[in-house]
N, CA, C and O atoms as CSV, one atom per row, in Angstrom:
chain,resi,resn,atom,element,x,y,z
A,1,MET,N,N,19.422,-27.649,15.200
A,1,MET,CA,C,18.201,-26.880,15.176
A,1,MET,C,C,18.432,-25.605,14.367
A,1,MET,O,O,19.426,-24.906,14.566
A,2,ARG,N,N,17.524,-25.315,13.472
A,2,ARG,CA,C,17.654,-24.130,12.625
A,2,ARG,C,C,17.243,-22.876,13.373
A,2,ARG,O,O,16.346,-22.886,14.216
A,3,SER,N,N,17.930,-21.801,13.037
A,3,SER,CA,C,17.515,-20.517,13.606
A,3,SER,C,C,16.383,-19.959,12.747
A,3,SER,O,O,16.373,-20.162,11.533
A,4,PRO,N,N,15.440,-19.266,13.358
A,4,PRO,CA,C,14.339,-18.708,12.564
A,4,PRO,C,C,14.860,-17.654,11.592
A,4,PRO,O,O,15.869,-16.994,11.841
A,5,LEU,N,N,14.154,-17.520,10.495
A,5,LEU,CA,C,14.531,-16.508,9.508
A,5,LEU,C,C,14.358,-15.120,10.108
A,5,LEU,O,O,13.449,-14.901,10.908
A,6,PRO,N,N,15.216,-14.188,9.735
A,6,PRO,CA,C,15.041,-12.827,10.248
A,6,PRO,C,C,13.726,-12.241,9.743
A,6,PRO,O,O,13.380,-12.389,8.571
A,7,SER,N,N,13.009,-11.585,10.624
A,7,SER,CA,C,11.727,-11.013,10.213
A,7,SER,C,C,11.968,-9.705,9.475
A,7,SER,O,O,12.851,-8.925,9.831
A,8,ARG,N,N,11.170,-9.483,8.446
A,8,ARG,CA,C,11.241,-8.242,7.687
A,8,ARG,C,C,10.059,-7.394,8.128
A,8,ARG,O,O,8.921,-7.660,7.740
A,9,THR,N,N,10.320,-6.391,8.923
A,9,THR,CA,C,9.251,-5.509,9.363
A,9,THR,C,C,9.396,-4.194,8.623
A,9,THR,O,O,10.463,-3.580,8.625
A,10,PHE,N,N,8.325,-3.774,7.996
A,10,PHE,CA,C,8.339,-2.532,7.238
A,10,PHE,C,C,7.639,-1.448,8.041
A,10,PHE,O,O,6.594,-1.698,8.642
A,11,LYS,N,N,8.201,-0.258,8.058
A,11,LYS,CA,C,7.564,0.903,8.681
A,11,LYS,C,C,6.691,1.549,7.611
A,11,LYS,O,O,7.158,2.399,6.852
A,12,LEU,N,N,5.444,1.152,7.553
A,12,LEU,CA,C,4.538,1.661,6.533
A,12,LEU,C,C,3.873,2.946,6.989
A,12,LEU,O,O,3.606,3.137,8.176
A,13,LYS,N,N,3.604,3.836,6.019
A,13,LYS,CA,C,2.872,5.071,6.253
A,13,LYS,C,C,1.799,5.176,5.179
A,13,LYS,O,O,1.940,4.615,4.092
A,14,ILE,N,N,0.735,5.893,5.486
A,14,ILE,CA,C,-0.304,6.124,4.486
A,14,ILE,C,C,0.316,6.920,3.338
A,14,ILE,O,O,1.003,7.916,3.562
A,15,GLY,N,N,0.069,6.476,2.123
A,15,GLY,CA,C,0.633,7.119,0.941
A,15,GLY,C,C,1.855,6.408,0.391
A,15,GLY,O,O,2.275,6.690,-0.731
A,16,ASP,N,N,2.443,5.481,1.166
A,16,ASP,CA,C,3.598,4.725,0.676
A,16,ASP,C,C,3.202,3.900,-0.542
A,16,ASP,O,O,2.073,3.417,-0.638
A,17,ILE,N,N,4.133,3.746,-1.463
A,17,ILE,CA,C,3.939,2.892,-2.633
A,17,ILE,C,C,4.670,1.586,-2.362
A,17,ILE,O,O,5.847,1.585,-2.003
A,18,LEU,N,N,3.960,0.473,-2.536
A,18,LEU,CA,C,4.539,-0.848,-2.311
A,18,LEU,C,C,4.798,-1.512,-3.651
A,18,LEU,O,O,3.913,-1.555,-4.506
A,19,HIS,N,N,5.996,-2.027,-3.838
A,19,HIS,CA,C,6.340,-2.803,-5.032
A,19,HIS,C,C,6.282,-4.265,-4.602
A,19,HIS,O,O,7.084,-4.707,-3.779
A,20,MET,N,N,5.329,-5.017,-5.164
A,20,MET,CA,C,5.076,-6.388,-4.731
A,20,MET,C,C,5.902,-7.390,-5.533
A,20,MET,O,O,6.390,-7.083,-6.621
A,21,LYS,N,N,6.050,-8.595,-4.975
A,21,LYS,CA,C,6.803,-9.662,-5.638
A,21,LYS,C,C,6.054,-10.201,-6.852
A,21,LYS,O,O,6.669,-10.534,-7.865
A,22,ARG,N,N,4.720,-10.288,-6.752
A,22,ARG,CA,C,3.920,-10.842,-7.848
A,22,ARG,C,C,3.019,-9.772,-8.444
A,22,ARG,O,O,2.641,-8.811,-7.774
A,23,GLU,N,N,2.683,-9.957,-9.713
A,23,GLU,CA,C,1.810,-9.015,-10.410
A,23,GLU,C,C,0.356,-9.234,-10.031
A,23,GLU,O,O,-0.068,-10.355,-9.748
A,24,HIS,N,N,-0.403,-8.140,-10.030
A,24,HIS,CA,C,-1.857,-8.187,-9.919
A,24,HIS,C,C,-2.373,-8.627,-11.295
A,24,HIS,O,O,-1.664,-8.433,-12.283
A,25,PRO,N,N,-3.571,-9.208,-11.404
A,25,PRO,CA,C,-4.072,-9.618,-12.721
A,25,PRO,C,C,-4.097,-8.495,-13.766
A,25,PRO,O,O,-4.073,-8.778,-14.964
A,26,CYS,N,N,-4.142,-7.239,-13.338
A,26,CYS,CA,C,-4.132,-6.130,-14.302
A,26,CYS,C,C,-2.726,-5.875,-14.853
A,26,CYS,O,O,-2.571,-5.122,-15.815
A,27,GLY,N,N,-1.694,-6.497,-14.251
A,27,GLY,CA,C,-0.326,-6.344,-14.732
A,27,GLY,C,C,0.545,-5.427,-13.891
A,27,GLY,O,O,1.750,-5.339,-14.125
A,28,SER,N,N,-0.042,-4.742,-12.918
A,28,SER,CA,C,0.720,-3.817,-12.075
A,28,SER,C,C,1.288,-4.534,-10.855
A,28,SER,O,O,0.695,-5.490,-10.356
A,29,ARG,N,N,2.436,-4.067,-10.382
A,29,ARG,CA,C,3.034,-4.569,-9.139
A,29,ARG,C,C,3.046,-3.488,-8.067
A,29,ARG,O,O,3.535,-3.719,-6.961
A,30,ARG,N,N,2.513,-2.309,-8.380
A,30,ARG,CA,C,2.593,-1.182,-7.456
A,30,ARG,C,C,1.238,-0.919,-6.806
A,30,ARG,O,O,0.202,-0.870,-7.469
A,31,TRP,N,N,1.283,-0.750,-5.477
A,31,TRP,CA,C,0.088,-0.509,-4.665
A,31,TRP,C,C,0.352,0.670,-3.748
A,31,TRP,O,O,1.490,0.881,-3.328
A,32,ARG,N,N,-0.686,1.449,-3.427
A,32,ARG,CA,C,-0.578,2.580,-2.498
A,32,ARG,C,C,-1.302,2.224,-1.204
A,32,ARG,O,O,-2.411,1.690,-1.234
A,33,VAL,N,N,-0.669,2.522,-0.064
A,33,VAL,CA,C,-1.265,2.264,1.249
A,33,VAL,C,C,-2.294,3.349,1.543
A,33,VAL,O,O,-1.977,4.536,1.454
A,34,TRP,N,N,-3.540,2.959,1.897
A,34,TRP,CA,C,-4.573,3.935,2.254
A,34,TRP,C,C,-5.126,3.718,3.656
A,34,TRP,O,O,-5.864,4.571,4.149
A,35,LYS,N,N,-4.798,2.607,4.321
A,35,LYS,CA,C,-5.271,2.339,5.680
A,35,LYS,C,C,-4.217,1.523,6.402
A,35,LYS,O,O,-3.642,0.596,5.831
A,36,LEU,N,N,-3.960,1.869,7.669
A,36,LEU,CA,C,-3.015,1.114,8.481
A,36,LEU,C,C,-3.716,0.573,9.712
A,36,LEU,O,O,-4.692,1.150,10.191
A,37,GLY,N,N,-3.216,-0.524,10.212
A,37,GLY,CA,C,-3.768,-1.177,11.393
A,37,GLY,C,C,-3.366,-2.637,11.338
A,37,GLY,O,O,-2.369,-2.990,10.709
A,38,LEU,N,N,-4.147,-3.492,12.002
A,38,LEU,CA,C,-3.883,-4.922,11.924
A,38,LEU,C,C,-4.034,-5.390,10.476
A,38,LEU,O,O,-3.248,-6.199,9.983
A,39,ASP,N,N,-5.058,-4.863,9.809
A,39,ASP,CA,C,-5.219,-5.049,8.368
A,39,ASP,C,C,-4.708,-3.786,7.690
A,39,ASP,O,O,-4.918,-2.680,8.186
A,40,VAL,N,N,-4.037,-3.953,6.555
A,40,VAL,CA,C,-3.525,-2.810,5.803
A,40,VAL,C,C,-4.356,-2.683,4.535
A,40,VAL,O,O,-4.512,-3.650,3.790
A,41,GLY,N,N,-4.884,-1.496,4.291
A,41,GLY,CA,C,-5.645,-1.237,3.075
A,41,GLY,C,C,-4.704,-0.762,1.989
A,41,GLY,O,O,-3.927,0.171,2.192
A,42,ILE,N,N,-4.775,-1.411,0.823
A,42,ILE,CA,C,-3.915,-1.023,-0.296
A,42,ILE,C,C,-4.765,-0.867,-1.552
A,42,ILE,O,O,-5.802,-1.514,-1.703
A,43,GLU,N,N,-4.304,0.005,-2.451
A,43,GLU,CA,C,-5.005,0.281,-3.700
A,43,GLU,C,C,-4.053,0.041,-4.863
A,43,GLU,O,O,-2.949,0.584,-4.885
A,44,CYS,N,N,-4.476,-0.771,-5.832
A,44,CYS,CA,C,-3.657,-1.055,-7.009
A,44,CYS,C,C,-3.527,0.215,-7.843
A,44,CYS,O,O,-4.522,0.883,-8.124
A,45,LEU,N,N,-2.306,0.546,-8.234
A,45,LEU,CA,C,-2.087,1.739,-9.045
A,45,LEU,C,C,-2.347,1.480,-10.524
A,45,LEU,O,O,-2.331,2.415,-11.325
A,46,GLY,N,N,-2.586,0.225,-10.899
A,46,GLY,CA,C,-2.900,-0.095,-12.283
A,46,GLY,C,C,-4.383,0.023,-12.585
A,46,GLY,O,O,-4.775,0.623,-13.587
A,47,CYS,N,N,-5.215,-0.558,-11.705
A,47,CYS,CA,C,-6.653,-0.609,-11.980
A,47,CYS,C,C,-7.513,0.058,-10.911
A,47,CYS,O,O,-8.715,0.231,-11.114
A,48,GLY,N,N,-6.921,0.439,-9.769
A,48,GLY,CA,C,-7.684,1.113,-8.728
A,48,GLY,C,C,-8.388,0.191,-7.747
A,48,GLY,O,O,-9.106,0.669,-6.869
A,49,ARG,N,N,-8.203,-1.104,-7.870
A,49,ARG,CA,C,-8.832,-2.065,-6.948
A,49,ARG,C,C,-8.316,-1.841,-5.538
A,49,ARG,O,O,-7.114,-1.669,-5.338
A,50,ARG,N,N,-9.221,-1.841,-4.549
A,50,ARG,CA,C,-8.846,-1.664,-3.145
A,50,ARG,C,C,-9.101,-2.952,-2.388
A,50,ARG,O,O,-10.161,-3.563,-2.525
A,51,VAL,N,N,-8.120,-3.364,-1.585
A,51,VAL,CA,C,-8.247,-4.572,-0.767
A,51,VAL,C,C,-7.647,-4.310,0.609
A,51,VAL,O,O,-6.835,-3.402,0.792
A,52,LYS,N,N,-8.070,-5.133,1.577
A,52,LYS,CA,C,-7.460,-5.121,2.908
A,52,LYS,C,C,-6.762,-6.455,3.092
A,52,LYS,O,O,-7.330,-7.506,2.797
A,53,VAL,N,N,-5.520,-6.413,3.584
A,53,VAL,CA,C,-4.696,-7.610,3.739
A,53,VAL,C,C,-4.124,-7.613,5.153
A,53,VAL,O,O,-3.723,-6.568,5.665
A,54,ARG,N,N,-4.085,-8.791,5.786
A,54,ARG,CA,C,-3.459,-8.909,7.104
A,54,ARG,C,C,-2.002,-8.472,6.983
A,54,ARG,O,O,-1.321,-8.823,6.020
A,55,ARG,N,N,-1.528,-7.704,7.965
A,55,ARG,CA,C,-0.182,-7.124,7.914
A,55,ARG,C,C,0.896,-8.182,7.698
A,55,ARG,O,O,1.779,-7.997,6.860
A,56,GLU,N,N,0.840,-9.300,8.448
A,56,GLU,CA,C,1.900,-10.311,8.321
A,56,GLU,C,C,1.900,-10.960,6.936
A,56,GLU,O,O,2.960,-11.311,6.418
A,57,LYS,N,N,0.724,-11.120,6.339
A,57,LYS,CA,C,0.633,-11.683,4.991
A,57,LYS,C,C,1.182,-10.684,3.960
A,57,LYS,O,O,1.889,-11.060,3.026
A,58,LEU,N,N,0.842,-9.415,4.152
A,58,LEU,CA,C,1.311,-8.374,3.239
A,58,LEU,C,C,2.830,-8.243,3.281
A,58,LEU,O,O,3.468,-8.109,2.237
A,59,GLU,N,N,3.413,-8.280,4.481
A,59,GLU,CA,C,4.863,-8.096,4.609
A,59,GLU,C,C,5.651,-9.194,3.903
A,59,GLU,O,O,6.776,-8.957,3.462
A,60,ARG,N,N,5.082,-10.384,3.789
A,60,ARG,CA,C,5.757,-11.464,3.047
A,60,ARG,C,C,5.725,-11.213,1.542
A,60,ARG,O,O,6.578,-11.719,0.812
A,61,ARG,N,N,4.746,-10.433,1.073
A,61,ARG,CA,C,4.571,-10.218,-0.365
A,61,ARG,C,C,5.247,-8.955,-0.896
A,61,ARG,O,O,5.324,-8.757,-2.109
A,62,ILE,N,N,5.736,-8.103,0.001
A,62,ILE,CA,C,6.356,-6.838,-0.414
A,62,ILE,C,C,7.798,-7.072,-0.857
A,62,ILE,O,O,8.572,-7.744,-0.176
A,63,LYS,N,N,8.141,-6.506,-2.009
A,63,LYS,CA,C,9.528,-6.549,-2.477
A,63,LYS,C,C,10.282,-5.329,-1.956
A,63,LYS,O,O,11.406,-5.455,-1.469
A,64,ARG,N,N,9.662,-4.137,-2.058
A,64,ARG,CA,C,10.264,-2.925,-1.494
A,64,ARG,C,C,9.173,-1.874,-1.267
A,64,ARG,O,O,8.090,-1.932,-1.850
A,65,VAL,N,N,9.502,-0.913,-0.397
A,65,VAL,CA,C,8.594,0.186,-0.070
A,65,VAL,C,C,9.185,1.469,-0.623
A,65,VAL,O,O,10.355,1.773,-0.390
A,66,ILE,N,N,8.376,2.221,-1.356
A,66,ILE,CA,C,8.798,3.498,-1.916
A,66,ILE,C,C,7.998,4.572,-1.187
A,66,ILE,O,O,6.796,4.713,-1.411
A,67,SER,N,N,8.662,5.329,-0.313
A,67,SER,CA,C,7.978,6.376,0.454
A,67,SER,C,C,8.024,7.684,-0.310
A,67,SER,O,O,9.075,8.055,-0.832
A,68,PRO,N,N,6.886,8.404,-0.386
A,68,PRO,CA,C,6.922,9.720,-1.024
A,68,PRO,C,C,7.670,10.699,-0.132
A,68,PRO,O,O,7.696,10.514,1.085
A,69,PRO,N,N,8.279,11.735,-0.701
A,69,PRO,CA,C,8.947,12.744,0.125
A,69,PRO,C,C,7.944,13.389,1.076
A,69,PRO,O,O,6.781,13.566,0.711
A,70,ASP,N,N,8.368,13.740,2.279
A,70,ASP,CA,C,7.472,14.347,3.267
A,70,ASP,C,C,6.846,15.620,2.723
A,70,ASP,O,O,7.520,16.463,2.131
A,71,GLY,N,N,5.535,15.741,2.940
A,71,GLY,CA,C,4.814,16.938,2.530
A,71,GLY,C,C,4.384,16.931,1.080
A,71,GLY,O,O,3.643,17.824,0.667
A,72,ASN,N,N,4.817,15.960,0.284
A,72,ASN,CA,C,4.465,15.920,-1.129
A,72,ASN,C,C,3.599,14.720,-1.472
A,72,ASN,O,O,3.650,14.218,-2.595
A,73,MET,N,N,2.802,14.255,-0.512
A,73,MET,CA,C,1.950,13.096,-0.784
A,73,MET,C,C,0.844,13.491,-1.748
A,73,MET,O,O,0.229,14.548,-1.602
A,74,THR,N,N,0.596,12.642,-2.726
A,74,THR,CA,C,-0.491,12.895,-3.650
A,74,THR,C,C,-1.771,12.357,-3.040
A,74,THR,O,O,-1.750,11.290,-2.426
A,75,PRO,N,N,-2.891,13.065,-3.189
A,75,PRO,CA,C,-4.143,12.574,-2.615
A,75,PRO,C,C,-4.578,11.291,-3.301
A,75,PRO,O,O,-4.266,11.069,-4.470
A,76,LEU,N,N,-5.305,10.439,-2.569
A,76,LEU,CA,C,-5.765,9.178,-3.141
A,76,LEU,C,C,-6.781,9.421,-4.236
A,76,LEU,O,O,-6.804,8.691,-5.227
A,77,SER,N,N,-7.621,10.429,-4.079
A,77,SER,CA,C,-8.636,10.716,-5.075
A,77,SER,C,C,-8.679,12.217,-5.314
A,77,SER,O,O,-8.706,13.003,-4.368
A,78,THR,N,N,-8.685,12.607,-6.574
A,78,THR,CA,C,-8.730,14.030,-6.891
A,78,THR,C,C,-10.037,14.402,-7.567
A,78,THR,O,O,-10.172,15.514,-8.077
A,79,SER,N,N,-11.005,13.488,-7.582
A,79,SER,CA,C,-12.273,13.781,-8.232
A,79,SER,C,C,-13.072,14.772,-7.391
A,79,SER,O,O,-12.996,14.730,-6.163
A,80,PRO,N,N,-13.837,15.664,-8.025
A,80,PRO,CA,C,-14.628,16.636,-7.279
A,80,PRO,C,C,-15.668,15.971,-6.377
A,80,PRO,O,O,-16.039,16.545,-5.353
A,81,ALA,N,N,-16.144,14.783,-6.730
A,81,ALA,CA,C,-17.155,14.096,-5.926
A,81,ALA,C,C,-16.617,13.713,-4.557
A,81,ALA,O,O,-17.391,13.594,-3.607
A,82,SER,N,N,-15.307,13.518,-4.434
A,82,SER,CA,C,-14.742,13.132,-3.148
A,82,SER,C,C,-14.540,14.331,-2.232
A,82,SER,O,O,-14.249,14.160,-1.048
A,83,HIS,N,N,-14.690,15.545,-2.765
A,83,HIS,CA,C,-14.544,16.769,-1.984
A,83,HIS,C,C,-15.787,17.634,-2.179
A,83,HIS,O,O,-15.755,18.577,-2.970
A,84,PRO,N,N,-16.886,17.335,-1.474
A,84,PRO,CA,C,-18.109,18.116,-1.688
A,84,PRO,C,C,-17.932,19.567,-1.236
A,84,PRO,O,O,-17.152,19.859,-0.329
A,85,ASP,N,N,-18.664,20.459,-1.879
A,85,ASP,CA,C,-18.616,21.873,-1.514
A,85,ASP,C,C,-19.264,22.084,-0.157
A,85,ASP,O,O,-20.290,21.470,0.136
A,86,PRO,N,N,-18.675,22.954,0.691
A,86,PRO,CA,C,-19.307,23.245,1.983
A,86,PRO,C,C,-20.606,24.010,1.779
A,86,PRO,O,O,-20.751,24.730,0.790
A,87,LEU,N,N,-21.535,23.866,2.684
A,87,LEU,CA,C,-22.832,24.551,2.572
A,87,LEU,C,C,-22.776,25.966,3.053
A,87,LEU,O,O,-23.785,26.670,3.022
């Protein structure tokens, strides 16, 4: 009887950069985490496409996780429209 393969569990945080095994159609392999939970929200760093993927499916597709240094996370959006002026 075979022993089950060791599970690869990643400690993901919002802002982490994921290097995937396969390329996105735009040619990029790098994605940024923007939502955590049962489904993980990721954004392609090549074209900006946002998708939600089941955690177990995502963990099979990750090659490595690149965590930004603490306190130096870059915002997901820097456009003025995403930060309206207070009234």
